[in-house]
N, C-alpha and C positions, 0 to 999 in steps of 0.2 A: 354372378358373384365375382367381385373384384378382390384381389389380394395384392398386397405390396410387401416387399421385403426390403429392409434397410439394414445396412451394416455400418458400423462406425469403428474406426481404428484410431486409437490415440498413439501417436508416435512420441517417444520420450523427448526428442528434441523440440517438437512442436509444443508439447505441454510445458516444457521448461521455458521456452520463449514466451508463451502466454503468461506464465507466472511472473517472469521478469518484467514484461511490459505492464502487467497489472500493478506490480509493486511500484514501478515508476509513475504510473498514473496516480496511485494513492499518495505517493510522495509529493507530487506537484499539487494535488488537491488539498492536502493538509497545509502545505506552505502557503498556497493562495488564500485558503480560509483564514489561517492565522494572520496573514497580512491584512486582510479585509476586516478582521475583528480587532485589530490593533494589538496583536500579540507578537512576540519575538520568537523566531526559530533559530536554533543553533545546530548545525550538522555535527554529529559526534563521530560517526563511522559509516562507511558504505562500502559495498562490494559490487562493482559493476559486473554485469553479465556480458559474456562475449557475444551474445545474441542481441544485445540491446537491453536497456532497462537495468534493474538491480536484482542481485541475488539477495541482498540485505541492505537496508538503510535504517540507521538509528539517528534520531534527532530529538532535541529537547524543545518543548514549547513552553514559554513562560510569559508572564504578564499579569495585569490586573484581571481578576475573576477568571483565570485560566481554567480552573476546575469546573466552574459553572458553565463556561462556554463549551467545554469538551466532555461534560458529564455523561453523555450517552454513548461515548466512544469506548470500545473495548476490543479485545482481540477477536477478530473474525477472519475467515478466509485465509487462514495460515499467516495472518498478520497480527502482531502483538502490540498492545499499547500498555505502557507502564509508567507509573508516576515515580519520579525520583525526588526525594526530599533532601 
């Protein structure tokens, strides 16, 4: 009979760095998608992380059929999407 023991330790700094990098990846992904879909992005506010990436990034996406093109996007993984009218 074989057994295996695994332990995993999440260090706060490492978790924070992963969130910041993930936020930066999402930021770039949405900007690239908007560009390829013919939409316009406008950066409103951002807080860079000392570890790289973003603590927070807020931007507006506008253009023709923007709601149709982003209709399935919503707040997930501690990221929020909101429509400003």
